[in-house]
N, C-alpha and C positions, 0 to 999 in steps of 0.2 A: 414649445415647439409643436407645430401642427403636423400630424402624421398624414401621409398621403392616403387617399381613399383607396381601399382594396376593391377593385371592380372586376378583376379577372379570376374566375373560379376554375379549379381543376375538376374535370369530370370524373376522375378515378377516386379521389380522396376528399373532394369538397373543400380543399384549402383555397384561400383567396390571396391574390397578389395585387400590388399597386401598379405594376407595369407588365406589359405583355411579354417582354423578354424574360422577366423573372418566371412567369408561368411556363414559357417554353423551356427554360432551363430546368425548372422543376419537373416538367413532363418527361424529360429525358431520364429522370431517376426511375420512372415506371417502365419506359420502353427500352432502357439500356442502350439507347442510341449514342454512338460516339462519333460525332461529325468532325472532330478536330484531329487531323492525321499528322503524324510526325514525318518530316521530309527525309529523315536519315534512317528510320527503322520502321517496321510494320505496325508499330503501336498506334492506337487511337484513344481518344479521351472524350469525356462528356462535356468538359468545360475548357475554355481557352487558357485559364490560369493553370490548370493541370498540365496542359501541353507545354506551356512556358516553363513550368517547374521541371518537367521531364527533360526538356531540351537542355536546361541548365545543369541538371544533376547527372544525367546519363551521357550527354554528349559534350559537356563542358563549354557550351556555346551560349551567347546571349540570346534570349528569346526573340524570335522574329515577329512576335505578335504584340509587342509592347515596347516601351521605352528601352533603349539600349542600357544594359547593365554596366555599371562602373566596374573597374578592375577589382575593387574591394568587394562589391556585391557578388562577383563571380567566384570569389575565393571560397573553398570549402568551409573556412572558419566562420563565415558570416551567414550561412544559410539557415538561420533560425527564423523561419517565417511563420511558424505556427501561431504565436500570439499576435504577430503583426496582422495576420489574416483575421484573427478574432477581434483585435482592437479596431481595425478598419471596418469590420463587419458591424460593429455597434456604434461607431462614432463618425466615420467618414461619410458625411451626408453631402448632398449637393451644396454648391456654394451658398445658395440662399438660406440654408439651414445649418451652415457650418459652425456657427457660434453657439457654444453651450449655453443653455438656459438654466442649468442647475444652480441652486442658491450658493453663492460664494465661489463659484468656479471661475477660472480664468478663461477667456475666450480661446478657442482652438483656431489657429490660423489656417485658412484654406490654403491649399497648395496642390500641385499635381501629384497623383500617385506615382510611386516609383521606388527604386532602391535608395538606400542611404547614400549621401555623399561619401566619398572614400574616407574622409577624415572622421566620419561619424559611424562607420559601419561597426556593429557590435561583434566582438569576438569572444571566444570561450575564455572565461576567467579574466577578461579585460574590459571592465565596464567603461562606458563613455564618461570621460572626465568633464566634457563640456556639454551641458544639456541643450544648448541652443545652436541650431545650424547657422553657419555663416551666410551672409548674403543680405540683400535688402529686406526691409521690413523689421518691425519691432520684435525683439526676442520674446519667447514665451517665458513669463516669470515663473520661478519656482521658489518654494520656501525652504528647501533643504540643500545642504552642502554635500551630502553623501553622493558619491558617484552612483549613477543608476543607469542600467542598461535601457536604452530608449526603445520606443515603439516605431520603427520605420514602417510606413504603410506599403509593404511589398505588393500586396494585392488589395485592390479596392472593390468594395461592393457598393452599389448605389441603391437608393430607394429603400425597399423593405429589407434592410440589411440583417436584422436579427433572424428573420425567417430564413434567409440564405445561409446564415451560420448554422442554424438548427438543422436545415436540410443536409448539411455536410456531416452531421453526426449520425452514424447508422444505428438502426435498431439491432438487437442481438441476432447473431447468425442462426441461432435456434433458440427456442424458448428458455433454455437454461444457461445461456452463455452470453452475458453482457460484455461489451467492451467498456471498461470502466473509465479510462481517461477520455476527456472530451476532445479528441483530436479533430482538427478541421477536415482532414482528408482520410478516406478509408477505401480499400478495394471493394469490389462488388460483393454482395452478400445474398444468401438464399435462405429460405425458410423450410428446410427439410432436416430430418433428424441426423442425416449423415453429411451435413454441409461441412465444407472445408474452410479452414482459416488460413490466414497468411502468417508466416513465421519466418524470421530472418534466417538465412543459411550462412555458413562460414564464408567469409570474404576471401576471394582469391588473393594471391600475393600481389597481384598487380592493382588491386583496388586501392583507391585513395580514401583515407579515413574522412568521413563527413560528419561533423558534429550534428548536422541537421537530421541525422538518422535517429536521434534520440527520441524515445517515446516516454520520457519522464519530464516533469517540470525541472528546469535546470537551475543553476546558481542564480541566474538572472530571472527575468520575469517572463521570458518567452515560453511558449509551449511548442517545442520544435515539431517539425513535420515527421512523417514516417520515412522508412528507408526508400531509396530511389526506386522508381518503377522497375520491375524485373528482378529485384534482389530478394524475391520471396519464393518459397516453395510451399505447397499446401500441406497442411497436417490436419488430422481429425481430432475431435475432442477427446478428453481423457477417457480411457477405458475404465469403466467402474470396477473392474477386477472380477476375478472368478469367485463364485459363491463358496463360502466357507461352510463346510459340513463337519460337525463334530461327530466322531464315530461313537457307537454304542460302548465300545471298549474304553474310550477316553472318558465318557461320562461315568461309567462304572468305577474307573479309577478315582475320579473326583469324589463320588459318593463314598467310596471306601476310605478316602483320606480325611473327610470331614470329621469323623468321630475322634480323630487325634487331637482336635482343637475344641473338644467339648468343655474344657475348663474356661474358655473365653466366649463361646457361643453355643448354648445348649440346644437350640432349635434352629439350625441354619436353614436358610432358604436354598432349595435345590431345584432350579428350573428344569424343565424337560430338555431332552436332547435337541429337539427342534427349536425351542425357545433360546437355548444357548447359541445354537447356530445362527439364529436370526440376530441376536445381540452382537455376536462377534462379527457378523457381516456388516451390521451398522457401524461398528468401530472401523473396520477396514475400508469401507467406502466413504467415510466422512472424516473422522478424526485423524486417521493414520496419515492422510495426505498433508495435513497441516504440521505434523510432527513425525516425519518418516524415519524413526530410529529402528524399526523392525525390518528385517529382510524377508519380504513376502515370498519370493520364489522358493526359499528353503524353510519357510515357517513350518514347524512341526508341533502341533498341539499335543500330541501324545507324550512328548518329552517336556512340555512346559509345566511349571509348577502350578498348583491349585490357585494360589493367591494372585498370580499374574493373569490367569484365565478369567477369574472372577472380576478383577480390576478392569480388564478389557471389556468384559460383558457389561459392567456397570456404566461405562462410558457409552457403549453402543446402544444400550437400552434407552438412554436419553435421546439419541438420534432416531430411535424407533418410536418415540413418543410414548414410552411406557415408564413414566417417572416412578411409579410405585415399585416396579420390578427393579429399576435402577437403584432405588434407595435400599432395597433389601440386599441386592448384590454388593452394594457399597459397604454396608455394615459387615457382611461376611468377609469381604476382601480386606477391609481395614483390620478387623480383629485377627484374622489369620496372618496377615502380613506382619503386624506388630509383634504377635506372639512368635512367629518364625524368627524374626530378628532377635528377640529376647533369648530364644532357646539356642539358635544355631550360629548367630553372627556376633554375639557379644562375649565370646569365650576365647578370644585370641585365635590361635591356630589349632585348638583342641575342640573337637566336636563332642558334646555330652552324650550323643547317641553312639558314636563309634568308639569313644574312649581311646582315641589314637590320633595320629597326625592326619591331617586332611590334605588332599591333593590341592596345591595352590591354584591350578587352573580351574578345578571344580569350585573352589571357594570364590574365586574372582567372578566366575559365571553366576554363582548364587547371589553375590553382592549386586551385580549389575541387574539381574532379574528382579531383585527386591527393590532396587532404585527405580526401575521401570514401573513396578506395581505402585510404589508411592507416588510417582509422577502422575499416573493415571487417577489415583485417588484424589490428588490435589486438583486435577483437571475437572473433577466432578464437584468438589466441595467449595472451591474458591469463587464460583459464580452464583452462589445462592446465599441468601441471608440465613435461612433455616432449611432443614430437610434436603441435604445435610447443611449444617451451619458453616459459614465461611471461615470462622476462626479455627476450625479443625485443620484447614489447609495451612494455616500459619504455624501450627505446632508440628504437623506432619512433615513440613519442609525441613525442620531441624533434624529429623531422623534421616531424611534424604541427604542433607549436607554431611552429616556424620558418616554415613555409609560411603559416600563418595570419597571423603578424605581417608577413611579407613582402608579403602581399596586402592588408594593412590589417585589423587586428582588428575595427574598427567600420565599415569601408568596405563599402558596398553598391552594386550597380549602379543607375543612375538609372532612374526610372520615367517613362513618357510617358502613363500612363492606360490603356494597353492591358493585356489579360489576359496576353499573353506577357511584357511587361516586369515585371508584378507577380509572375508565377511565378518569374522569374529572381531578382528581389529577395528574395522570401520563401524561396526555396531556399537562397540564400547565408546569409540570417539563421538559418534552422533548422540548417544545417550547423554554423555557428560556435557556436550555443548548445548543440547536442548534443555537440560536442567539449568544451565547458566542462563539461557534465554527465558525460561520460566521464572527464575528469580528476578530477571529484569522486568517481566510483565507484572509481577507483584509490586515492584517498586513503582511502576507507572500507575497501578490501580490504587494501592493503599499508601503510597508515599512512605515506604519503609526501606531501610538500607538493604542493599543486595548482600546475600550471604557468600557469594563468590565474586571477587573483583576480577576485572579483565586482566590485570597484571599478573594474576596467579596462574593463568592458563598458558601452557606451553605446548598445546596440541596443534597439529596441522589442521588446515581447513578441510572440510568434508569434500568428498569426490562429487562428480556430477550425478544427476539423477539417472541418466541413461546408464551409467556405469553401475549404480547401486541397484537398479531394477533389472539388470541383465538376468535372463532366466537360465542360462547355461554357462559353464566355464569358458566355452568357445566364444560366446557373445561378450563375456566379460573381458577376455584377453584382447579381442578385436577393439572394443571400445577403449580399453585402457591404453592400448598402443597409440590411439589417436590423441590421448591426453598426456602422453609421456613428456612431450616437449614443454608443456606448461608446468608440470610437476605440482606438488602439493605444498604450497607456501604455508609457513607457520602463522598462526593467528597473530602473534606479536609482530612479526615482520610485516604482515599485510597491513595491520593497523598503523604501524610506523610509516609505511609507504604512503598511506592515505594522508597523513599529516605532514609529509615532507614535500616541499614544493619543487625539488629538483627533478629534472627530466629523468635522471637515472633511477630515482626512486619510483617514478611513475612507470618506467619501463619494467621494473621488477614486479609490478602488479598491474597488469593490463586487463585482467579479467578474474572472475571467481565463479564458483558454482552457485546455484540458486540458494542452497543452504548456507554456503560460505558468506554470501552477501547478507543473508538474514542474520547470521551471527554477528557480522561486522556492524550492521546498523544498530543492533541491540547494544553492542559494546560502545558505540558512539553516544547512544541515548544515555547509557549509564554514566559516561564521561560528562555529558552536559548536566545531568542531575547532581553529580558530585561537585562540579564546579559551582553550580548555583547554590547548593547548600553551604559550600565554603565561603561564598560571597556574603553570606548572612552573619558570619562570625564578626565579633567586634574589631578584630584586626583588619578586616576588610572595609570597615566603616559603613557596612550595609549597602555597598554599591552593587549595582547589577554587573553583568558581564562587561568587561572592557571591550572597546572596539577592536583591539588587536586580537583578543581571544575569539570574538565573534567571527572576525575575518578568517582566522585559522580554521575554525570549525566549518565555516561555509566552504572554504577551499577543500577541506576533507570530504564534505558531502558532495561537492562537485566531482571530485575524483571518484567517489563511490558511484555516482551516476554514470560516469564514463565506463567504469568496469562493469556495471550492470548492463549497459548497452552492448558491450562486447561479449557478454555471456550468451551463447547461442540458444540457451534454454529459457532466457528471460522472456516474460510475456506479461501484458496487462490484463490477460484473460484468466480469471481464477480457475477456469475449468480446462486449462491447456494440458496437454499430455504429460508435461514434466512437473505437474503439481502447482499448488497455489502459493508457494513460498515467495516467488519473485513478486507476485501481486501483493501479498501481505507486506513485503518489504517496502513497496512504494507508499503504502499508508504510513508505515513507521518513518519513512523519509519525511513525509509532510509533518509528522509530529515533531521530528528533530528540528525542522525549520521553524515551526511555531514556537518551540521552547527556547530558541535563540532570541525571540522577541518578547516572550511573556513567560513568567515562572508559574506554570499551572500546578506544580507538584503539590503545594500545600493548600491550594485554593479549591481543589476538586472535592475533597471530603467524601469520596465514595465509600469509605469505610463506615460511614454512619448509616448507609442504606436509607437515607431520608431525603426525598426530592427537595423539600423545602430548605433544609440545611445546605444541601449541595448548591441549589440555585442561588440562595442568598450569599453563600461564600464566594461563588464565582462573580457575583455582582459587586460585592463589597471589597474583596481582597485581591482583585486583579484589575489593574489599570494599564492603559496603553497610551503612548504618545506618538503622534504622527511622525513618520519618517519614511524614507525610501525602503528601508529594510522591512518595516511593518507592511508597506504596500505589497512588497514581494510575498510576504507570508500570507496576507489576505488573498492575494491572487491564487496561491496554491489552494486555499480553502474554497474559493469560488469555482476553480476547476473541478474539485472533487464533487461539487453539488450539481454541476450542469448536466452531466450525463444521466443521473437518476431522474432529473426533470424531463429530459428528452424521452427517456424510456417510459416514464410515468412513475412517480414516487410510490404510489400505492402498489403498483405491480411489482416494482423492485423490492419493496418491503415485504411483501407476502410470498414471493416466489424465489428471490435470489439471495437477499442478504442473509437468510437463515443458513445458507450453506457456506458462508464466508467465516473467516476466523473472527473470534471475539475481539481480537486486537484491532480490527477494522472499526468496530463500534467505539472502542476506547479512543482511537485517533480522531474519529469523527466528532466526538464530544468537544475536543479542543478546537477542531476546525470550525464548528458551529459558533462557539463562544468568541473565538478570535475574530471571525468575520463580523459577528454582531457588534463587537466593541469597535472594530474599525469603522463600521457603518455609522455608529453613534458619533464618532468624532468627525466623520466626513460629511455628515448631513446637518451639522449645526448651521444656524443662520450666520452669514458673514464670517466664515472661518478665517483665522489669522495665523499664518499667512494663507492666502487663497489656495484652493486646490491646484495641485500640479496637473499637468496634462495626463500623466499616468493615473493619478487618482480619479480624475474626471472620467477617463475611459473605463476604469474598473467599476466605478459607481454606475455608469451608464449600462454596462453589461449586467450588473446585478439587478438593476431596475427592470431591464427587459426580461431577464431570466425569471424574476418573481412574477411579472405580469403574464408570462407564458404559463406558469404553474398554478397561480392563484386566481381562481375564477372571479371576475368582476371587479378587480382592483384597478385603480388608475394611478398614473404618475403623481398627480397632485395629491391624492389621498395618501400615498406612500411617503411623500415628502412633507406632509403637514407638520411633523415635528421630527426631532432627531432620534426617536426611539421606535417609531412605527415600522420603518423598513427593517430595522434590526430584529424586532419581534416577529415580523412576518417571515424573515429568512430563518430564524431559529425554529419556528413551527414547521417549516418545510423539512429541516434536518430532523426534527423530532418524529415526523411521520415515518421516517425510515426505521425507527426503533420502537414503534408502539404496536407492532403486530404480535401474534401469539408465538413468541420465540421460545426456543428450548431453554435458554439460559436466562435466569432472572436478572442478572446484571445488565443485559442488553435492554430489557424493559425499563430498568432503573434509569438508564441513560436517556431513553425517550421521555420518561416522566419528568426527569430533572430539566430537560430542555424545554418542555412545555411550561413547567413552573417558572423557568427563567424568562420565558416569553411573557408570562403573566406579570412578572415584576416589571419588565420593560414597559408593558402597556400601562400599568398603574403609574409608573413614573412619568409617562408621557402626558 
């Protein structure tokens, strides 16, 4: 396919375009000119397709600037245009170039852009059963019988289409805030430190639910568009929090307490007051937001035990880039915590110090603080091969499980209606649920059984982050009154609702908090892991997940997506004011979709800490077969890579990924390998059956994406064999995780991906 000559150059950024209208459209991104006016309200837009979308969503009318919409396309249930825009942006070429030239692909039939015919309009949870539209002309052949949500070209781009698509992905609103998902349309952005973002507000009771408001990859293959125009209010990026200053009296108390543990640590490391304050500040501004089990507004360091303070400081020192200090603090915190447990928490209800009964409330507080200290020690040790060794995390977690069960896995302190009693109750609940999620992370990383099963938990889901971060009792009561109608659903009831297809079950769970969604997605990943392990038993004949099981899990993930959308604190920005949990949950969602198509659990071999073994295992012990479900999973993976490419992979790797949860890197490993394996089977010579239309479009998008990111490569070179494109894409993923990261496991993932690319190139 001959690409048109780019002869029109932008004077502001030196980009070139094949057609004058593309240059003019691009130029409006600099001038912020909005020449397309709505006839029914004062809004204006930079592009005609944005105006058409606004008219359809905001006014419920067919757009006046294009083909008339069919009744089905005007329905709220079919406004999934995101990936249709993406697909047409990379495949809908002028009629002279409308036939695909990729090896083994089926020709794409030319046709006028427009909405789906009514009988083919995709709806939520109802895939198209017939892949070929009715009417004259030969049908597009497909090789799969699975129902697959089609790609109707809602909006067409001509000519330099991939450039048009990239232009629609914004750069970050400020240097430390990327928009992660590659959505085609975004509101205007600015480059100042106080720039404002767009965040959905609560829908009025008169609003109509629009599935197109989704900002997550859905059950199908579409990447839905953003909320309708006007449904946003501005918000500022997350406040880094007040500086934590350790008082001289608190440090004196710490120094005075250390000699009590001389039997386990004779020369303890005792940093200065300023160093401890710096380390605790590093903890609060980084790690705390990923695991918010401490109540910051009422945090009192003077009443906090020594081992918990040192455990917090050990984590914070890593974020302060002081690994030697972190290691010294870790050793002290581990020795003191384990000795404290031996002395004071393994004697039933009798304290050896007091030689008398212990107050149950004080004892339960002691247990939960010791659990928190162990959790933070594990947070340091499980990400390193040595210094500290990762195997320490695996035996420390047994102490953590024992303490949780000793204090009552589902027991929470009583509430009397006061803010203080509620804080204590919620803090206990959050700590126990985060421990459950940490055990799930260990299952993902090391392929070991979880120590707490989902079915054992009878706790309510956590509250919203606004309620948890309220600074006064008055603010808390006001925020709590807003959430009273929703109530706090129990984890088991929420999980059952996700898997129950009835409308009444869905109505019982229409939303959850950011942390509630995070816990639920971990519960679902644990469920997938257990089912996959059970499928390897002899009684299962070694079969993979059955179609009925996969369908049930996909429907549950779809319901989870809908609840995520309805949560007013959800955001794809990891630096949004309500914390990064909803952002991290979307990465875990991708991992869940991937594991429905490939069992990565035993193939990862991360426990070896050897890139060669990991890469070879991923190559030899993991295979995929083409299917519509695999194409959907590969599309999720391609989505996850496209925005770092737009922003600049090296920039993202060195300035942004370091602040994200390690779970993002774990999920990206599987994204990279699954996409590489899909590309291998999609780029073989004369594939049988031939590539479907969806596969061809996805392959075209990946090709354009790689040529954008990799200097000097051509389409013919990338398609010379069936491993070169896979290796190139894998190296792009690896570049995200080869910078100077805090945690060694992140670098291990980058090195393993590079080694995997080496193997692919050698095989080619």
